[in-house]
N, C-alpha and C positions, 0 to 999 in steps of 0.2 A: 557528651560535652560537659566540661566543668564551667563553673560559674564565671571563672576568669575570661574564658573564651566568649561566653555570652556578653559579659561587660565590654569586652574589646569591641565586639561588633556593635553593640548598642551605642557605644560612645563614638562610633564613626571612624575608627582607625583604619578601616579598610576603604571601601568606597561608600558613597552615599547611595548604594544599591542595597536593597533588601534581598540578599541572595540565599537566604536560608530556605530550604525546601520544606514542604508540609510535613514530611516524615520526621525531619530534625526538630521542627517546631513543636510538633505534637508531644514529643518526649520531654521537652524542656520548658513547656509552658509554665508549669508550676514553679520551677526555679526562677524563671523570669519574673514572674509576679511577686515572688518572695523578695528578689533583688530589688525590684522597683519599690516595694514597700519599705525597705531599709534605706534606699537611696533615691527618694522621689525627686529631689531638686536637681539631680544631674541627669534626669531622664526626660527633659523637655523636648517637645516635638520639633522645635526649631533646629535641634542638632541631631536629627534623624533618629533620636531615641524614641522609645514608646512610652507615652505619657499615660500612666496607668493608676494614678492615684487621685485622691480628692475630687477635683472638679471636672474630671474627664467625662462623667456622665453628663451629657448635654441637658440643659434646661431650656425649654421652649424652642428648640431647634430640630426636633425630630423629623419634621417634614422636609426641611432642607437637607438633612443627612440622607434620607431615603432618596431624595432626588439625585444626590452625588452618587449613591450606590448604583442607581439605575444608569446613570451615565457611564459608570465604570464597567457595568455589565456589557453595555453596547461597545465600549472601547475594546474590551477583551475579544470581542468577535471580529475586530478589524474595522469597526465603524468609529474611527478616531473622533473624539469629543473635546470640546473646549467649554469650560464653565468660567464666567466672569462673576466673581464673587465680590460684591461691593457693599460698603457700609462705612459709617463714621468710625472714628478712632475709638477703640475699646469695645466695639460692639460685639466681638467674638468671631472675627473671620478666621484667625489663626487657630482658635479653639475648635472650630468646626472642622478644619483640615486635620487637626490632631485626632479628632473623633473618628474621621474617615480612616485614618492610618490604623487605629486600634481595631476598627471593624475588619480591616484587611489583614490583620495579624493572622499568619499562618497560610496566607495565599502567596504563591510564588510569583514575584513581580520585581520590577526594577523601580527604584525610587529616586527621583532627582528633586533637589530643593534649592531654590535661588531666593536671595534676599537683597532688595534694594535698599539704598541708604539716602537720607537727605543730605549727607555731606558729600555724596558722590554722584550727584545728578548729572555732572559733566565729565565724569570718568568713564571713557569708553570700556565696555564689556565688564563693568565692575561686578554685577551679581553672578555672571557666568565665570569670571576668573575665581571668585570666591568659592563657587560650587566645585570647581575643578581642583582648587587647592585642597579643599577639605576631602574630596574624593581620593585625591592621590596621596594625602597625608603629608603634604609639603609643609615644612617649618623653616623658620628663618635661619637657623644654624646649619641646615643642610647644604653641602657643597654642590655646586652645579650638576656635577656628574650624578650625585645621589638623587637629586630632583629629577633629572632625566630618567634615572632608572625607575623611579616611582611612577613617573608619567608613563613610561613604556609598559609597566605593569597594568596600569588602568586601561590604556589604549588597546592593549592586547585583547580585551574582552570583546572589542568590536573590530578586530583585524584592520585596524586603521593603517593606511598607507604611510610610508615614510615621508611623502610629500605633505600630507595633511598633519602628521605629527610635528613636522618642522614649523608649520604655520601655528599650531596650538602651543608649542613651546615658545614661540616668539610672542604670542598673546599673553602667556604667562611670565613673560620677562626673564626666561631661562636661557642662558647663552648656549648656543649649539656647539657641542664638542666634536662635531664632525661626523656624528653617527647618522645625521639626517642630511639630505641634499640642502644646500644653501638656497633659500628663495631668491630667484633672480629677477623676478617680475617687479613692475612699479608698485608703489605703495597702494594705489586704488586696486590694482589687480590682486595684490595679496590680501587686501581687505575683503573683497568679494569672495576669494577663494576661502578665506577663514570663515565667513558667514556660511558658506556651503559646506564646509568641513564640520562645523557645529550642528548643521541640520542633518548631515549624513550620520553623525554619532547617534542621534535620536532613532534614525531609521534602522541602523545597525542594532541597536539594543532592542528595538521593538520586534525584530525578526527572531530574537532569542526567546523573549518572553514580554508579557504586557509591561507597559511603562506607566508610571504615575509621576507627572511633573507638577510641582507646586511653586509658583512664581509669586512671591510675597511682595506687597507694598509697591505695586506697579506705578503708583502715582510719583514715585521717586526714580523711575527707570531712566537711565541715560539713553540719548537718541540711538547709539549704536546697538545696544541691547534690545531696544524696541524693534530695530530692523531684524535682528535675529528671531525675536519673538513673532513677528509678523510672518517670516518665512516658515516658522514652525506651524502657526495656525493654518497656513495654506497647505502645508505638507502633511499635517496629521491626520487629514480626512481618510487616508487609506492605511493608516498605521494602527497597531494595537496600542493605543496610547490615550490617556486622559490628561489634559492640561488644565490646571486650576489656577486662575490669575486673581489674586486678591488685590483690592484697591480701596481707596477712599472715593466718595462720590465725585470728586473733582477730576478724576481721571476719565478722559474720553476715549474709550477703547475704540480703535478703528475697525474692529471686526464684528461689531454689532450687526445683526441682521442676517448673517451667513447661516446656512441651514444647520451646520454642525456646532454652532455657538449658542450657548444658553446664558442668559443674564439672570443673575440671582441677587436680590438685594435683601440684606438683613436689617430688620426693624428692631426698635427697642423692645425689651421685655416688659411684660405686665407686672403688677405689684405682687401677684402670687408667685410668679417665677423668681423675682428678685428675693422674696422671702424664703424661697426654697434654697437659693444659693447661700444666703446667710446662715440658714439652719444647718447646711452641710458643713460650712466652714467652722461653725461654733461647736459642732459635735455634741459632747456632753455638757458643754458649758452654756448654760441658759443665759440669754440676754434679756434684760428688762424690756417689757413690751413697748414702752415709749422709745427706748433707744433703737429698737429694731425698726419701729415705724419711722423714726427720723432717718435712719439709713436708707430705707426704701424711698422716702420722699426726696432726699437730697441727692441721690445718685441717679434718679429719673430713668431707670431701666437700662443703663449701660453696664453690661456684665463686669468689665474690668474695674469700673468705678465701685460697683457694689462689693467686689472682692477686696479692693484695697482699702476701702474705708472700714469694712468689717474687720480686716486684720489689724488696722490701726486701733480700732476699739478693743479687740481681743488682746493686744499687746499692752494696752494700758495697765498701769499698776494697781489701779482701784476702780470701783464703779464711778467715783467722782471724777477721776481722770478720764474715764471712758465718756462720761457726759460732756466733759469740757472739750473732748476731741470732736464729738459730734457737733456741738454748738459752734465750733470754730469754722465749720464748713458751710460755705454759702448755700442758701436754700433755693435760690432761683434755678429753674430748669436751664436757663440760658447760661448759667455759670457752672455747668457740669465740669468743663475742664478745670475750673478754679477749685471745684470741690475735690477733684482727684488730686490736684496739687497740694491742697491743704492737708489731706490725709496722708500723702506721701511724705510731706514735710515732717509730719509728726513721726512717722515711722523712721525716717532718716535720722532725725534728732536723737533717737533712742539707741542708735547703732554705735555711738562713741567713735573710736578710731576708724571704724569700717566706713563711716560717713566720708572721710577724706578720700579713701580709696575709690568710692562710688563717684565722687566728684572728678577725680583724676580720669577714671574711665569714661565718664560722660564727656569730658573734653576731647578725649581720643576719637570717640565715635560710639555708634550703637554697638558695634562689635569690635573687640580688641584682643590682641594677643597677651599672653602672660609675659613674654619676653619684653615687649615694648612697655607694658605697664610697669614691670620691675625696674626697668632703667629710669623711667620718669618718676616713679614714687620714691626712689632712693631710700627704702626701708629694708630692714633685715628680712630674710626669706621667712623667718618664723612669724614676724610681726604681719608681713604682707599676707602670708598663708592664712593666718587667723582671721584677718579682716575679710579676705575673700570667702573663706568657709562661712562666716557670719552672713555675708551678703547672699550666698547661694542658699543657706538654710532658710533665710527669710523669703526666698522666692523672687527677690528683686533681680538677681542675676542667674543665668544658666551657664553651665560649664561643660565643655567638651574636651576630652583628653585629660591627661594628668600633668600638673605642673613639672618641669618648666615649659612643656610643649602644649599646655592647655590654651584654649581660646574662651572667650567669655562673651555673653550677649545680654544686653538688658532685656528684661521681660517684655517691654513695650517701649516704643519710641517716646511715649509720654512719661514713662519712668525715667528714661535718660534726661528728658527735658527738665523734669522736676530736680534731679540731682544737679544738673548744670545750673539751674536757676538759683541754687543755694550759694553759688560762688559770687563773691563781691568782685567789682570791676578790676581792680588792680591785681588781686591774686589770680583772677581768671587769665588776665593778659600775661602774667608771669608763667602761669601753667602752660599756656599755649607756646610761649617762647621756648620753654623747656622741651616740650614735645617736638617742636621744629628742630631744635638743636640735636635732640636724640636721634630723630629721623635722619638728619643730614650726616651725623657722624657714625652711627651704628647700622643704619639701613641705607647706605649710600646708593646701592643699586636701585632701590625703590624710589628714593628721592630723585634720582637722575632721570628714571624712565617714567615717573609719575609726578611731574613737578606740581600738578594741581593739588595733590595731597599736601605737599610741604606749603604750597602757597596759601591754602586755607588756614593753616595754623599761623603762619606769619601775618596774614591779614587780622586774625583775631588777637594776635599779640601786639599789634600796632606797629610792626615792623614794616612800614609802608613801602620804602624803597625796595627792600628785598622781596616783598610780596608782589610788587608791580613787575619786577623782573621775572619772577617765577610764573605768574599768571601769563605774562607775555610769552615765555618759553613754552608753556603748556599749549597756548593758543596756536603758536607756530607749528608745534609738533602735530596738533590736531589737523591743521590745515594741510600739512604734508601728507597726512594719512587719510585725507578726504573725509575726515570726521567734521563736516561743515557746521553743523549746529553746535557741537561742543566748542568749535573754534570761535564762533560768534560770541558765546557766553564767556569764554575764558579771556579773549581779547577785550571785551567790554569791561570785564573786572579789572584787567591790567590798566586800562586807560582811566578807569575810576580811581585807582590808586595813584596813578601819575598826577591826576588833577589835584591831589592833596599835597603834592611835593612842591618845593620852591622851584621856579623856573631856572634852569641852568642850560648851558650848551649841550651837555651830555644828555639831559632829560628830554630836552626838545628833539634831539636826534632819535632818541629811542621812541618817543611818542609818535613821530612822523612815521617810523618803521611800522609800529603797531597799528596806526591808523590806516596805513596802506594795506595791511594784512586784513584789517576788519572790513575795509571796503571790498577787497577781493571776496572774502567769505560772504558778505551780504549780497553781492551781485548774484550769487548762485542759490542762495536760500530765500531772500526776500524778493529778488528781481532787480534787473539793472537800473530801473527807474523808479523803484519804490522810494517813498519819503525817507526811510532809514538810510537807504543806499545813497540817495542825493546828499543827504546831511552828512554822512561820512566822507563823501567825496569833497564836499565844500570845506569840511574841517581840515581834511588832509591838505587841500590846496592852500588854505589859509596858513597853516603851519609852515609849509614850504616857503611861502611869500615872506613870512616873518623871518624864517631862518636865513633867507637869501638877503633880506634887508640888513640883518645883523652880521652879514658875511660869515654865516656858520653853515656852509653847505653840508648836506648829509654825507657820512662816510661812504655810503653806497652811492655811486654816481647814477645807477639806474633807478634809485628810489623816486626821484623827481618824475621820471618818465612813467613809472607804474602808476603814480597818482594822477598825472595828467591823462593817462590811458583811461584810468577809472572814471575821471570826469568826462572824457570824451564818450565813453560807452554808455554812461548814464544819459547824456544829452542825445546820443544816437537813439537809444531805446525810447526816449521821450520825443524823439524825432523833430528836430529842428534843422532842416537842411543846411541853412546858412551858417548856423553856429557850429555844426560838426565839421563843415569844410574849413572854417576859420580855425578851429582848434586843431585839426589835422595839419594844417599849413604851419601853425605855430610849433607844433610837435616837430614836424619835419625840419624846420628852420633851426630849432634849438639842437636837434640831432646833428645836423650838418655842421653846426658851429662847434659842437663838442667833438666830433670826428670819430666816435665809437660806432663799430658796425651794428651792434644790437639796436640802439636807438634809431639809427637810420633805417634798418630793416623794418622796424616797427612803424617809423614815420611813413614809409611807402605803403605799408599794409593799411595804416589808418587813411592815408590820402586816397588810396585806390577804393577802399570801402565807401568813403564819403562820396566820391564821384559816382560810384554805381548806384548808391541810394538816390542821388539826385538826378539820375538818368543819363549820365555821361559815361557810356559803357566802354568806348574805345580808350578814352584817357584813363579810366579806372583800371582796365586791363594792363595798360603799359606800367603803371605804378606797381601792380601786383606782380608782374613779371620780374620787376627789379627787386621787389621784396623777396620773391622766391629764389632769386639768384644770390642774395645776400645771406639767406638762412643756412646756418650750419648746425646740423643736429648735435654735434659734440659740445658746441658752445651754447646753443640757444634752447635746447630742449628743457634745460634746467629752469628756463624762465616761465615754464607752464603755470606754477602756482602764483607767480607774481603777476602775470597778465591774464589770469582767469582761464586760459586754455592755451594748448600748444599753438604757437603762431603759425607754424607750417600748415597745420590742419585748417586754421582759419583762412590762410592765404589760398589754399587749394579750393575750399568751398566758395569764397567770394569769386575766384577765378572761374570756377565751373559756372557760376551765375552769369558772369560776363560773357563767357564763351557761348553759352546757350542763347543768350539774348542777341549776340552778334552773328548767330547763324552757324555755329559749329557744335551740333548736339553730341556727336560721338566723343569729341575732345571734352566736352563739358561733363559727360557721364563718367569718363575716365578719371577726371579730376575728383568728381564727387565720391566715386567708389574708392579712390586712393585715400581721400580724406578720412573716410569711415574706417577703412582698414588700419590706417596709422593710428587713429584715435583708439581703436581696440587694443593695438600693440602697446601703446603708451600706458594704458590702464588708469588713466586719470578721469574721475567720474565727470567733472564739469567739461572736460574736452569731449568726452563720449556724448554727453547730452547735447552739447553744441552741435556736433557732427550729425547726430541722429535727426535733430530738428532741421537743420538748414540744408542738408543734402537731400532732404525728402522732396521739395518742389522740383528739383532737377529730375528725380526719378519720375515724378508725376508728369512733368511736361514731355518726357520721353516715352510715356505710356507704360511705365513699369509699376503697375498698381499693386502687385503682390509685394514688391520690395518696399514700397511706400507704407503699406499696411503693416508689415513686419516691423519696420522702423518705428512706426507710431506706437505700436504695442509695447515695444521695448522701452521707448522713451517714457511713456506714461509710468510703466512699472519702476523704472530706475528713478524717475523724478519723485514718485511716492516714497521710495526708500530713503531718498535724500532730503525730503521735505522741501523740494524745490518747486514752488507754486508756479514760477515763471515758465520753467520747462514743461511741467505737466500741462499747463494751458496750451503751450505750442503743440504738444502731442495731441490733445483733444481736438484742436482745430484741424490737424492732419486727419484724425479719424473721421471728423465731419466731412472733410473733402472726399475721402474714400467712400463713405456712405452715399454721398451725392453722386459720385461717378459710377456707382454700382447699383443704381436704381432704387436706393432707399431714402428718397428725399425727405420723407417725414422725420426719420431718425436723424438725418443729417441737420435738419433745422434745429433740433433740440441739442444735439452735440455741439453744433457751431455756436449757438446762443450762449451755452454754458462755457464753452472755451473762450469765446470773445470776452465775456464778463470777467472770467478768471484772469485773462490776459491783462485787461484794463485795470483790474484791482492791483496789479503790481506797479502801476503807473506807466505801463508801456503803451505807446501809440504807434510805434514802428509796425509795419505790416498790417495795421488795421484796415487800410483800404483793400488789401489783398483778401483778408478774411471776410470783410463785408461783401465782396464781390462773389465769393464762394457761397456765402449765405444768400445773396440775392438770386443766384442761379438755382438754389434748391427751392426758395419761395416760389420762383416762376414755374418751376416744374410742377408744383402743387397748385398752380392757378392763384397763388397769393400775390397778385400783381401790385397791390398797394404796398405790401411789405418789401417786395423786390425793388420797387422805385425808391422807397425810403432808404434802402440799403445803398443803392448805387449813387444816390444823391449825397448821402453822408460820406461816402468814399471819396467822391469828387471834391467835396468841401474840405476834407482832411488833407487831400493832395495839394489843394490850393494854399493851404495855411502852413503846412509842414514842409513843402517842396520835396517831398518824397515821390519823386517822378518815375522811378524804375518800373512801376506797374501801371503807369498812366495810360499807355496805349490799350492795355488789356481792360482796364476799367471802362474806357470808352467802348471797346468792342462788346463787353458784356452788357453794358447799358443798351447798345443797339439790339442785342439778342433779346433783352427784356422787352424792348419796344415792338419786336417783330413777332412775339409769341402769341398774345391773346387774340381771340377772334376780333376781326375788324382791326388788325394791327396797323400801326402807323408806320408805313414803309418809308415815308419821306423823313420822318425823325430818325428811324433806324439807319437810313442811308447816311444821314448827317453824322451820326455817331460813328459809324464804320469808317467813313472818309476821315473823320478827325483822328481815329486810331491809327489809321495808315500814315496820316501826316506827322503824328507824334513819333511813330516808329521810325520813319524815314529820318526825321530830324535827329533821332538818337542813334542812327545806324543800327538799329535793332531789327535784323532781318527776320528772326523767328517771330517777334511780335507782329511785324508786318505781314508775314505769311498767314498767321492766325486771323488777322483783321481782313486780309484779302480773301480768304476762304469764306468768312462770314458774308462779306459783300457779294462775292461770286454766287453763293447759294441764293441770296435774295434776288440778284439779276436773273439767275436761271429760273426761279420760281415765277418771275415776271415775264418769262418767255424771252429774255435777252441773253441768249446762250453765247453768242459771239462776244458780246461785251464782257460777259463773265470769263470766258476763256482769255481774252485779251488782257484782262485785269490780272488773272492769277498766273498764267503761264510764265511771264518773265520773272516773277518772284520765285516761283518754284525752280525755274531754270538756273537761278543764281547759285543754289546750294550744290556743294561738292561732296557732302558726306551726311551720314545720319538717315539715309533712305529707309532703314528698318524701324525708325522711331515713329511714334503715333502720327504727329502732325504731317510729316512728309508722306506717310502712306495714305492719310486721308486726302491730302492735297492731290496726289497722283490719281486716286480713285475719282475724286471730283473731276479732275481734268479729263480723265478717260470718258466720263459720262457726258462731257461737253463736246467731244469731237464728233 
């Protein structure tokens, strides 16, 4: 191999895979080391190169390196490992990973590196897209076909299917030229399949040879990439792979405590180690003892600070200038970042024209392309090249590739911060405006499909109106793609920008639209009744009332209804029966007045739901039947993101609830299963979580415990991925119910207590009487009768104040069961509760609730020796039913009746 080939590979022009075999490497090791000595600055570890000069010998980190090597040995045997490498800025996390790469020099393995960015915390897939672009060698000037050719070459290494390739091309924003099948699924389905495709890529690579993954700066990870990372952590256990995740201490890794996950925290170096770094940097140039001591004292054991301050001193033109450089640095240990800033400022000031290029790069971001920099800098190629060479030679920038296809990376985020901090306010704003203009004109595809990137520069440039629109566009895109957490952040930024603008008719309309979108996103991330959601709903309603008073109706006639819906659902979740019935009636009246089908359909859906919650099952079913008749998939499925979930799925679930209560369990189960099937077909995460949660009780009451258990597990996992506390709490309560029904009352108590607490933390009180009754049953089975009585008493109190009466009969029945359980049970009290349950059920025409209460009272009468009375009570109720004889309650009722004959 010639040195050009080695250089090409080291600069990462192939993949970020280290695919050189041991035989090849043995023969060229000397050549590589010679090359590295000549070009040390271009071989920094962050760009897949081998960092083989200067400070690559670790100081004070030998034990940590040995731990990583042991984890690597286990990973190679198929015992996949994860190491969480944590430490403050500049402590040497990346340097430790580079040292590991050096120790693995010569081993056959695949290497993958990912870099998060503080400027892209709400850009979905940002570090993953960056890695794949570098791996495939994608550059801005490539035609779409060329990009796809390069992507195909990379994906061929893992025999990626055409379907997965289409998803990855879409993630990379590369237009499909027809070589892949066009994705025909809904956005959320495509998103989930993309997550799985990325995980499958790792598995495919690990089958060929061991994989080392380094995921840097996870404290800046976007939520979607964190989902991918979580999937990898779960999957990696059985793969030949080691994943190292570096982060600052503020990152709370959700995987701590798992058996294959190791947490490793880097501490500051001692004075001896700091002095050793200084000595290595100084080489043959001796530093005065007092200057050396000052550097050690002022950098307080942070390796990056030691290095940068030492370089600042070494670059000084005289010993006096060196002493002045040291004296300018703060001495307090608490001011360590300030000490780095001071030394970097000194170094930047000596760069001449290169300082301006560093400033421009810092405004673009931690990493930037030569193409974008050249267009923004507006310098001759010779002048720009000279400045960049100077920055690379000083070690402040690292370069990958050859200009004009090169990319650059600041050595550390703190170096970028220092360069950016040298910009004055007005030049900084002008620079961001120039970057925004360049992106919009020369990188139109990126600007169109990543509006958050352009929005950030417009915000910094003070282009408030343009920034507001772009943040809003980014938020709407994220909402459509089910990137809910990113949507909340982007929409919040958009509204913050609109608040700075003069109020106009156009701005008010746009603000209403964005506020409605934010309300939608918050419902599924924070919870329907969380303070943030309630506040967003109140704000949206206020904006609409103001617009109507000014006779400025929104351009979108459905916008008002989506806001009213959000306000209704927040009050429903906070459960005030009178208010939700009133709001639903207002909604339906406004819809009838407007005459549009979609609002009328939604009005009947809300009215039916409100009537069910307040215990009027027959009336509720009638409205739901009308809503179902009005629903047209071709016209109304697109309303899914507007109203939080697909309306037909919601109608089916509520209708299944009504049908079960009214005594039609087979029809109820059919609606519940149809709702879940359609939710999966739609592929919208919020709709699926809704269906998984609320079709579960129908499965439970029909005795389908296995189906309920599977739904609960799926719901909790999906809610974890989406950061949806509300839905996770619902899933936990379902899990508690299953535990209680399968004889594990002790576990059920703990799960239900946790689930109810999480549920209430979102501001939700809807279904609390139901959850408390489940908990009361578990307590009673354990003989914890005081706790059981406390739960049923609280459930009854909540029903009385909230008017949530759909479960009132069952709460009374369960209270009777609590009364009849303990030794010396209170049969008279139990009888009163059972009779009260029967009376409530009859008043509500709820035959299924009546059957359950009649069975409880019949068992009590049987145990008292009153078999005829028990039979006469239960037989007519059972005889009313015409279907569902294979469901749990009806089978139990028949068995009980047979025993009474």
